[in-house]
N, C-alpha and C positions, 0 to 999 in steps of 0.2 A: 606341457606345450609351452614352448618359449615365447616371451611377447616380445611385441615389437613397437616400442614406442612411438615412434614416428608414424607408422601405419595407424595404431590406435588414435594418434591425435589428428590425423586426416580425417578418418572415421567419424570422430567426434565432431569435426568442423563441418563436414560434409551434411551429417544428420542434423546439427543445430540449424545448418541452412536450410534443409528440408522442411524442418519443424516450423521454423519461423515464417519462411514463405508461404507452407500451408494455413498456419493460424491466420496470417496476413490475408490470403484469399480468404478463409472462411469470415474474417470478422470485415471485410469489404462487403459481403452481402448483407450485414444487418444496417438497417437504417433507423435512425434515432430521430424523434421528433416531439416536440413540446404538446403536452396535454393541455395549456391554456388556451382558454377560449376567450376572447373579448377581456373585459374587465375582470370576470370573476374565474372560479375554477370551474373547470368541466365536470370534476368529479366529487365527489362528496368524501368529506376527510371523517366523518363521524363525530360532528358537533363543533368542528371548527379546529383549529390548531391549538388552542388553548387547553383543550380538554384531552388531548393524547395521554397524559399522565395523570388524569384524574384518577383518584381511587388507588392508584397503584401502590402508593407510597403513605400510608393513612397516619403513620407516626413516626417517631425517632428519625425525621429529616431535618437535616441542618437549614439554618434561614438562608444560606446563600445557594442552595440548589435549584431554585427558581430560576435565578439569572443565569446558570450554568445551562438552563434547559431552554433558552431563548436562541441562539445560534444551532442548538441541536434541532430542535423544531422546524427552524428555518431550513435546514440541509435536508432534513426528511421531507418537508414539504416539496421542495425543489425536485428531490429524487424521485418523489409518487407522482409528480407531473409529467414524467418521460413516458414514452411510449415507443417500444421496441419493436419492429417488424422486420421480417426477412424478405430480399427480393426473392422473385421466380428463378430458379437456377434448373438447369437440365440435370438428369442423374448423373451423367458421365462428369460434370463439373462437380457434382457433390460428392463422387467416389474419389475422383482425383484428389480433392482437398483431404478428404479422410485418408488415402493411401497415403499422402504426404505426411501428413502429422504422425501417423502411425509408423511408417519406415522410417521416418526423420528420428523420431523417440527411440526407435529400436536400434537404428545405426550409432547414434550417440550414446546409447546407454552400452553397448558393445565394447567401445573404448574402454568401459570400466569393469570388464569380465574380470572372472577370478583367474588368476595365473595357475591353479592348481590342475 
């Protein structure tokens, strides 16, 4: 079978556009809110932020390791406070999004098919 590079390129572009549009529509249904309530945390972190690494490295740790964990613990605490939820969507819109994602990835991958 003879390859057609222009046709394969356009299939790749159309597939990529369908895939990107499907991902965008699906991601548009996700709502992200903060789990912070008032002045304190609304969730328990199991003893506070300082004890997240307690007991994990009991020996052979360099002295500067604790300073490295301060920004890491802060970032993890912020990420743990996020709450993800999905908006209600009809079955038709959900199936359309899934078909766009699957069809787009299939079209974009068909541009890379083997020429044998």
